[in-house]
MILO-843665 format. One record per residue (C-alpha): residue number from 1; residue in three letters; x, y negated, z negated. Coordinates in steps of 0.02 Angstrom, whole numbers. Layout:
N
pos:NUM; code:ALA; xx:X; yy:Y; zz:Z $
...
// end
This chain:
304
pos:1; code:MET; xx:-609; yy:948; zz:491 $
pos:2; code:ASN; xx:-662; yy:778; zz:561 $
pos:3; code:LEU; xx:-542; yy:642; zz:503 $
pos:4; code:LEU; xx:-671; yy:502; zz:497 $
pos:5; code:LYS; xx:-791; yy:610; zz:396 $
pos:6; code:LEU; xx:-651; yy:656; zz:276 $
pos:7; code:ASN; xx:-602; yy:473; zz:251 $
pos:8; code:ARG; xx:-782; yy:423; zz:219 $
pos:9; code:GLN; xx:-812; yy:562; zz:93 $
pos:10; code:TYR; xx:-649; yy:518; zz:6 $
pos:11; code:SER; xx:-700; yy:334; zz:-8 $
pos:12; code:ILE; xx:-862; yy:380; zz:-97 $
pos:13; code:ILE; xx:-776; yy:505; zz:-212 $
pos:14; code:ILE; xx:-644; yy:378; zz:-264 $
pos:15; code:PHE; xx:-776; yy:244; zz:-291 $
pos:16; code:PHE; xx:-882; yy:348; zz:-409 $
pos:17; code:PHE; xx:-730; yy:422; zz:-496 $
pos:18; code:ASN; xx:-666; yy:245; zz:-521 $
pos:19; code:ILE; xx:-831; yy:190; zz:-600 $
pos:20; code:LEU; xx:-841; yy:344; zz:-710 $
pos:21; code:VAL; xx:-664; yy:331; zz:-779 $
pos:22; code:ILE; xx:-654; yy:143; zz:-800 $
pos:23; code:PHE; xx:-823; yy:118; zz:-882 $
pos:24; code:SER; xx:-806; yy:272; zz:-992 $
pos:25; code:VAL; xx:-636; yy:220; zz:-1058 $
pos:26; code:SER; xx:-688; yy:38; zz:-1070 $
pos:27; code:LYS; xx:-842; yy:82; zz:-1173 $
pos:28; code:PHE; xx:-741; yy:200; zz:-1283 $
pos:29; code:LEU; xx:-610; yy:68; zz:-1321 $
pos:30; code:GLU; xx:-740; yy:-72; zz:-1324 $
pos:31; code:ILE; xx:-625; yy:-186; zz:-1226 $
pos:32; code:LYS; xx:-627; yy:-252; zz:-1049 $
pos:33; code:ASN; xx:-442; yy:-249; zz:-1012 $
pos:34; code:ILE; xx:-371; yy:-73; zz:-1033 $
pos:35; code:THR; xx:-189; yy:-59; zz:-1084 $
pos:36; code:ILE; xx:-95; yy:100; zz:-1039 $
pos:37; code:PRO; xx:61; yy:144; zz:-1141 $
pos:38; code:TYR; xx:223; yy:154; zz:-1038 $
pos:39; code:GLN; xx:122; yy:95; zz:-888 $
pos:40; code:THR; xx:273; yy:26; zz:-795 $
pos:41; code:VAL; xx:366; yy:192; zz:-801 $
pos:42; code:ILE; xx:210; yy:292; zz:-755 $
pos:43; code:CYS; xx:172; yy:175; zz:-609 $
pos:44; code:PHE; xx:351; yy:191; zz:-548 $
pos:45; code:PHE; xx:344; yy:380; zz:-539 $
pos:46; code:LEU; xx:172; yy:381; zz:-457 $
pos:47; code:ILE; xx:231; yy:259; zz:-323 $
pos:48; code:SER; xx:397; yy:351; zz:-299 $
pos:49; code:ILE; xx:311; yy:519; zz:-274 $
pos:50; code:ILE; xx:135; yy:491; zz:-206 $
pos:51; code:GLY; xx:145; yy:315; zz:-139 $
pos:52; code:VAL; xx:307; yy:330; zz:-42 $
pos:53; code:SER; xx:263; yy:502; zz:27 $
pos:54; code:HIS; xx:145; yy:432; zz:160 $
pos:55; code:GLY; xx:297; yy:358; zz:248 $
pos:56; code:ALA; xx:402; yy:514; zz:227 $
pos:57; code:LEU; xx:368; yy:570; zz:405 $
pos:58; code:ASP; xx:441; yy:411; zz:479 $
pos:59; code:HIS; xx:592; yy:512; zz:537 $
pos:60; code:VAL; xx:474; yy:623; zz:638 $
pos:61; code:LYS; xx:389; yy:473; zz:715 $
pos:62; code:GLY; xx:560; yy:397; zz:743 $
pos:63; code:SER; xx:608; yy:548; zz:847 $
pos:64; code:GLN; xx:449; yy:525; zz:949 $
pos:65; code:LEU; xx:492; yy:341; zz:976 $
pos:66; code:MET; xx:668; yy:385; zz:1033 $
pos:67; code:LYS; xx:595; yy:503; zz:1163 $
pos:68; code:ILE; xx:477; yy:367; zz:1223 $
pos:69; code:TYR; xx:622; yy:247; zz:1246 $
pos:70; code:LYS; xx:728; yy:389; zz:1317 $
pos:71; code:VAL; xx:861; yy:376; zz:1181 $
pos:72; code:LYS; xx:941; yy:546; zz:1153 $
pos:73; code:ASN; xx:1031; yy:512; zz:989 $
pos:74; code:ASN; xx:913; yy:492; zz:839 $
pos:75; code:PHE; xx:1057; yy:416; zz:742 $
pos:76; code:TYR; xx:1010; yy:246; zz:817 $
pos:77; code:PHE; xx:836; yy:258; zz:739 $
pos:78; code:TYR; xx:907; yy:289; zz:565 $
pos:79; code:LEU; xx:1034; yy:150; zz:590 $
pos:80; code:VAL; xx:901; yy:21; zz:637 $
pos:81; code:TYR; xx:781; yy:81; zz:501 $
pos:82; code:ILE; xx:913; yy:67; zz:364 $
pos:83; code:PHE; xx:976; yy:-98; zz:433 $
pos:84; code:LEU; xx:800; yy:-174; zz:426 $
pos:85; code:SER; xx:776; yy:-111; zz:247 $
pos:86; code:LEU; xx:940; yy:-187; zz:190 $
pos:87; code:LEU; xx:900; yy:-348; zz:284 $
pos:88; code:VAL; xx:738; yy:-366; zz:186 $
pos:89; code:ILE; xx:831; yy:-344; zz:22 $
pos:90; code:LEU; xx:960; yy:-473; zz:76 $
pos:91; code:CYS; xx:823; yy:-596; zz:127 $
pos:92; code:TRP; xx:738; yy:-571; zz:-42 $
pos:93; code:THR; xx:903; yy:-610; zz:-129 $
pos:94; code:ILE; xx:930; yy:-770; zz:-29 $
pos:95; code:LEU; xx:750; yy:-830; zz:-1 $
pos:96; code:PRO; xx:638; yy:-739; zz:-128 $
pos:97; code:LEU; xx:483; yy:-851; zz:-111 $
pos:98; code:PHE; xx:484; yy:-850; zz:79 $
pos:99; code:THR; xx:514; yy:-661; zz:86 $
pos:100; code:LEU; xx:377; yy:-629; zz:-41 $
pos:101; code:ILE; xx:250; yy:-732; zz:59 $
pos:102; code:ILE; xx:294; yy:-641; zz:221 $
pos:103; code:PHE; xx:285; yy:-474; zz:131 $
pos:104; code:LEU; xx:113; yy:-513; zz:57 $
pos:105; code:LEU; xx:47; yy:-567; zz:228 $
pos:106; code:VAL; xx:115; yy:-413; zz:317 $
pos:107; code:ALA; xx:57; yy:-297; zz:177 $
pos:108; code:SER; xx:-117; yy:-375; zz:176 $
pos:109; code:TYR; xx:-136; yy:-346; zz:363 $
pos:110; code:HIS; xx:-70; yy:-168; zz:347 $
pos:111; code:PHE; xx:-185; yy:-126; zz:202 $
pos:112; code:GLY; xx:-335; yy:-204; zz:288 $
pos:113; code:LYS; xx:-304; yy:-106; zz:447 $
pos:114; code:GLU; xx:-273; yy:60; zz:360 $
pos:115; code:ASP; xx:-425; yy:39; zz:247 $
pos:116; code:SER; xx:-533; yy:17; zz:401 $
pos:117; code:SER; xx:-492; yy:193; zz:461 $
pos:118; code:VAL; xx:-658; yy:253; zz:389 $
pos:119; code:GLY; xx:-735; yy:203; zz:554 $
pos:120; code:LEU; xx:-702; yy:147; zz:731 $
pos:121; code:ILE; xx:-681; yy:-41; zz:745 $
pos:122; code:ASN; xx:-728; yy:-124; zz:910 $
pos:123; code:ASN; xx:-580; yy:-192; zz:1004 $
pos:124; code:ARG; xx:-612; yy:-376; zz:980 $
pos:125; code:GLY; xx:-481; yy:-512; zz:990 $
pos:126; code:PHE; xx:-503; yy:-573; zz:811 $
pos:127; code:LYS; xx:-498; yy:-400; zz:729 $
pos:128; code:ASN; xx:-318; yy:-426; zz:670 $
pos:129; code:ILE; xx:-371; yy:-581; zz:574 $
pos:130; code:LEU; xx:-512; yy:-480; zz:495 $
pos:131; code:TYR; xx:-387; yy:-347; zz:442 $
pos:132; code:LEU; xx:-277; yy:-481; zz:364 $
pos:133; code:PHE; xx:-418; yy:-561; zz:266 $
pos:134; code:LYS; xx:-492; yy:-394; zz:213 $
pos:135; code:GLY; xx:-323; yy:-332; zz:148 $
pos:136; code:SER; xx:-289; yy:-497; zz:59 $
pos:137; code:LEU; xx:-401; yy:-436; zz:-82 $
pos:138; code:ILE; xx:-252; yy:-333; zz:-144 $
pos:139; code:VAL; xx:-160; yy:-498; zz:-174 $
pos:140; code:VAL; xx:-296; yy:-621; zz:-227 $
pos:141; code:ALA; xx:-394; yy:-506; zz:-346 $
pos:142; code:PRO; xx:-253; yy:-487; zz:-474 $
pos:143; code:LEU; xx:-217; yy:-675; zz:-461 $
pos:144; code:PHE; xx:-399; yy:-712; zz:-501 $
pos:145; code:PHE; xx:-431; yy:-587; zz:-641 $
pos:146; code:HIS; xx:-256; yy:-579; zz:-718 $
pos:147; code:GLN; xx:-164; yy:-733; zz:-660 $
pos:148; code:GLU; xx:-39; yy:-742; zz:-804 $
pos:149; code:GLU; xx:14; yy:-560; zz:-787 $
pos:150; code:THR; xx:27; yy:-573; zz:-598 $
pos:151; code:LEU; xx:135; yy:-729; zz:-607 $
pos:152; code:LYS; xx:248; yy:-639; zz:-732 $
pos:153; code:ILE; xx:273; yy:-501; zz:-602 $
pos:154; code:PHE; xx:318; yy:-635; zz:-474 $
pos:155; code:GLN; xx:443; yy:-709; zz:-597 $
pos:156; code:SER; xx:524; yy:-539; zz:-621 $
pos:157; code:LEU; xx:547; yy:-538; zz:-432 $
pos:158; code:ASP; xx:642; yy:-705; zz:-443 $
pos:159; code:VAL; xx:491; yy:-804; zz:-382 $
pos:160; code:ASP; xx:448; yy:-938; zz:-509 $
pos:161; code:ILE; xx:267; yy:-991; zz:-484 $
pos:162; code:ILE; xx:197; yy:-1085; zz:-633 $
pos:163; code:THR; xx:14; yy:-1085; zz:-584 $
pos:164; code:THR; xx:-104; yy:-1059; zz:-437 $
pos:165; code:ASN; xx:-254; yy:-1151; zz:-368 $
pos:166; code:GLU; xx:-408; yy:-1061; zz:-435 $
pos:167; code:ASN; xx:-523; yy:-1135; zz:-303 $
pos:168; code:LEU; xx:-408; yy:-1073; zz:-164 $
pos:169; code:ILE; xx:-407; yy:-898; zz:-240 $
pos:170; code:ILE; xx:-598; yy:-897; zz:-248 $
pos:171; code:PHE; xx:-601; yy:-955; zz:-67 $
pos:172; code:PHE; xx:-492; yy:-808; zz:-15 $
pos:173; code:LEU; xx:-599; yy:-688; zz:-115 $
pos:174; code:ILE; xx:-751; yy:-749; zz:-18 $
pos:175; code:ILE; xx:-654; yy:-739; zz:147 $
pos:176; code:SER; xx:-598; yy:-561; zz:106 $
pos:177; code:PHE; xx:-777; yy:-508; zz:68 $
pos:178; code:SER; xx:-840; yy:-594; zz:227 $
pos:179; code:ALA; xx:-709; yy:-505; zz:333 $
pos:180; code:ASN; xx:-761; yy:-342; zz:254 $
pos:181; code:ILE; xx:-945; yy:-376; zz:297 $
pos:182; code:ILE; xx:-901; yy:-417; zz:478 $
pos:183; code:LEU; xx:-800; yy:-257; zz:495 $
pos:184; code:MET; xx:-942; yy:-160; zz:415 $
pos:185; code:SER; xx:-1062; yy:-228; zz:545 $
pos:186; code:GLN; xx:-960; yy:-140; zz:680 $
pos:187; code:LEU; xx:-980; yy:30; zz:599 $
pos:188; code:ASN; xx:-1124; yy:151; zz:592 $
pos:189; code:TYR; xx:-1081; yy:202; zz:415 $
pos:190; code:ASN; xx:-1041; yy:33; zz:339 $
pos:191; code:VAL; xx:-1061; yy:84; zz:157 $
pos:192; code:PHE; xx:-889; yy:163; zz:156 $
pos:193; code:LEU; xx:-795; yy:0; zz:183 $
pos:194; code:LEU; xx:-898; yy:-80; zz:46 $
pos:195; code:ALA; xx:-856; yy:64; zz:-72 $
pos:196; code:ASP; xx:-670; yy:35; zz:-45 $
pos:197; code:TRP; xx:-686; yy:-153; zz:-69 $
pos:198; code:LEU; xx:-782; yy:-131; zz:-232 $
pos:199; code:THR; xx:-659; yy:1; zz:-292 $
pos:200; code:ILE; xx:-513; yy:-120; zz:-271 $
pos:201; code:LEU; xx:-612; yy:-258; zz:-356 $
pos:202; code:LEU; xx:-658; yy:-149; zz:-506 $
pos:203; code:LEU; xx:-479; yy:-88; zz:-526 $
pos:204; code:ASN; xx:-420; yy:-268; zz:-538 $
pos:205; code:ILE; xx:-558; yy:-321; zz:-658 $
pos:206; code:PHE; xx:-526; yy:-185; zz:-786 $
pos:207; code:LEU; xx:-342; yy:-141; zz:-765 $
pos:208; code:SER; xx:-178; yy:-235; zz:-766 $
pos:209; code:PRO; xx:-111; yy:-294; zz:-596 $
pos:210; code:LEU; xx:25; yy:-161; zz:-589 $
pos:211; code:VAL; xx:-90; yy:-16; zz:-634 $
pos:212; code:ALA; xx:-227; yy:-77; zz:-516 $
pos:213; code:PHE; xx:-102; yy:-91; zz:-373 $
pos:214; code:THR; xx:-26; yy:79; zz:-410 $
pos:215; code:LEU; xx:-193; yy:169; zz:-411 $
pos:216; code:TYR; xx:-245; yy:83; zz:-250 $
pos:217; code:PHE; xx:-77; yy:110; zz:-163 $
pos:218; code:CYS; xx:-60; yy:292; zz:-214 $
pos:219; code:PHE; xx:-238; yy:358; zz:-211 $
pos:220; code:LEU; xx:-322; yy:253; zz:-77 $
pos:221; code:HIS; xx:-191; yy:187; zz:42 $
pos:222; code:SER; xx:-61; yy:326; zz:34 $
pos:223; code:VAL; xx:-181; yy:473; zz:26 $
pos:224; code:ARG; xx:-285; yy:405; zz:170 $
pos:225; code:HIS; xx:-130; yy:379; zz:278 $
pos:226; code:SER; xx:-74; yy:554; zz:233 $
pos:227; code:PHE; xx:-241; yy:620; zz:293 $
pos:228; code:SER; xx:-207; yy:549; zz:466 $
pos:229; code:LEU; xx:-32; yy:626; zz:467 $
pos:230; code:ILE; xx:-100; yy:795; zz:413 $
pos:231; code:TYR; xx:-232; yy:785; zz:550 $
pos:232; code:GLU; xx:-95; yy:748; zz:679 $
pos:233; code:ILE; xx:3; yy:900; zz:620 $
pos:234; code:ASP; xx:-143; yy:1021; zz:633 $
pos:235; code:LYS; xx:-313; yy:962; zz:695 $
pos:236; code:LYS; xx:-393; yy:1134; zz:682 $
pos:237; code:ASN; xx:-336; yy:1193; zz:510 $
pos:238; code:PHE; xx:-328; yy:1053; zz:379 $
pos:239; code:LYS; xx:-260; yy:1166; zz:241 $
pos:240; code:ASN; xx:-120; yy:1225; zz:353 $
pos:241; code:GLY; xx:-85; yy:1043; zz:397 $
pos:242; code:VAL; xx:-72; yy:1000; zz:212 $
pos:243; code:VAL; xx:60; yy:1135; zz:184 $
pos:244; code:LYS; xx:161; yy:1079; zz:336 $
pos:245; code:PHE; xx:146; yy:896; zz:285 $
pos:246; code:ILE; xx:212; yy:931; zz:110 $
pos:247; code:LYS; xx:360; yy:1029; zz:179 $
pos:248; code:LYS; xx:402; yy:888; zz:300 $
pos:249; code:ALA; xx:374; yy:748; zz:174 $
pos:250; code:VAL; xx:469; yy:818; zz:24 $
pos:251; code:PRO; xx:649; yy:784; zz:85 $
pos:252; code:LEU; xx:631; yy:597; zz:119 $
pos:253; code:THR; xx:516; yy:573; zz:-32 $
pos:254; code:VAL; xx:646; yy:651; zz:-147 $
pos:255; code:ILE; xx:787; yy:550; zz:-69 $
pos:256; code:THR; xx:688; yy:388; zz:-89 $
pos:257; code:ALA; xx:643; yy:428; zz:-270 $
pos:258; code:ILE; xx:826; yy:464; zz:-310 $
pos:259; code:LEU; xx:881; yy:300; zz:-229 $
pos:260; code:PHE; xx:748; yy:207; zz:-328 $
pos:261; code:ILE; xx:809; yy:287; zz:-491 $
pos:262; code:ILE; xx:991; yy:244; zz:-451 $
pos:263; code:ALA; xx:938; yy:65; zz:-414 $
pos:264; code:ILE; xx:849; yy:55; zz:-583 $
pos:265; code:TYR; xx:1001; yy:124; zz:-672 $
pos:266; code:PHE; xx:1110; yy:-8; zz:-590 $
pos:267; code:LEU; xx:988; yy:-151; zz:-625 $
pos:268; code:THR; xx:969; yy:-106; zz:-810 $
pos:269; code:ASN; xx:1145; yy:-174; zz:-831 $
pos:270; code:TYR; xx:1072; yy:-347; zz:-796 $
pos:271; code:TYR; xx:886; yy:-336; zz:-838 $
pos:272; code:VAL; xx:773; yy:-250; zz:-964 $
pos:273; code:LEU; xx:699; yy:-84; zz:-905 $
pos:274; code:ASP; xx:524; yy:-148; zz:-859 $
pos:275; code:GLU; xx:594; yy:-293; zz:-758 $
pos:276; code:ALA; xx:716; yy:-178; zz:-668 $
pos:277; code:ILE; xx:574; yy:-59; zz:-625 $
pos:278; code:LEU; xx:466; yy:-201; zz:-558 $
pos:279; code:LYS; xx:608; yy:-260; zz:-446 $
pos:280; code:VAL; xx:633; yy:-85; zz:-377 $
pos:281; code:ILE; xx:446; yy:-55; zz:-351 $
pos:282; code:PHE; xx:406; yy:-214; zz:-256 $
pos:283; code:ILE; xx:570; yy:-260; zz:-173 $
pos:284; code:GLY; xx:597; yy:-76; zz:-134 $
pos:285; code:LEU; xx:423; yy:-60; zz:-59 $
pos:286; code:ALA; xx:451; yy:-219; zz:42 $
pos:287; code:SER; xx:614; yy:-149; zz:112 $
pos:288; code:LEU; xx:522; yy:8; zz:168 $
pos:289; code:THR; xx:362; yy:-77; zz:223 $
pos:290; code:PHE; xx:435; yy:-185; zz:361 $
pos:291; code:PRO; xx:522; yy:-45; zz:460 $
pos:292; code:HIS; xx:374; yy:71; zz:424 $
pos:293; code:ILE; xx:247; yy:-50; zz:496 $
pos:294; code:LEU; xx:360; yy:-92; zz:644 $
pos:295; code:LEU; xx:376; yy:94; zz:682 $
pos:296; code:GLU; xx:187; yy:117; zz:671 $
pos:297; code:TYR; xx:161; yy:-31; zz:787 $
pos:298; code:LEU; xx:284; yy:31; zz:918 $
pos:299; code:ILE; xx:211; yy:206; zz:916 $
pos:300; code:GLU; xx:33; yy:139; zz:931 $
pos:301; code:LYS; xx:83; yy:17; zz:1069 $
pos:302; code:ASN; xx:164; yy:153; zz:1175 $
pos:303; code:GLU; xx:20; yy:274; zz:1152 $
pos:304; code:LYS; xx:-104; yy:154; zz:1234 $
// end
């Protein structure tokens, strides 16, 4: 199965499924903002199982990286990976605002780049800036449509932001859309990038920031990244690749989920359950995102 074709088909399916579900439920409830009971707990389990799983083959890629650098003992990879994760948590404890800003910038670039995998982007010097601005929609959309709820999430992460500049947010929304248009112009099948952009926008219009992020992270970002991993495992037989991917991904996914649950149990001694979950979701994801992206970068750099 062709990976690009699969990604494009998936973008369209998710877009129309998103429209069908959101507008059907919205019309049924006759409200714009849909509230899901126990949404924090549900989002936590979705992220812990589906969202985290796309990085569950990092140990395999780590082994590849060790071979590239001619390091025989894979223990050094695990040591550095864990050290970077703990370092991010430490930085968040000491400098939460600074760490959050860096995390949002890095995550925006990562999301923008991964979401552009529906086509082949020309190798232009400013493409990384386009990825950053395109992915920034994940951050600015919830701030625009649900500013109060988004700021409450920041507060639960020990970042106390009272308000934001609405004009600046609108500016970044326009910049994000413009970056998306420029990237689309480099593709033969540009409708697929637009479908993803609109999907993210609609999720943030009709759903709370946490639910919108969870659905995007799990069912767009994570699934799409998993497609590429499955394709690497078996280019000829996609179904066989899926089975192999699940077997390889389950151990680290389970370990991560258990560590997240232990962290929540510990934090509930100091915070209410929802706040403890939010800390684990976002600070936990940040601690995994930095080494994950660094690993991806080093692998990609050495494959050129």
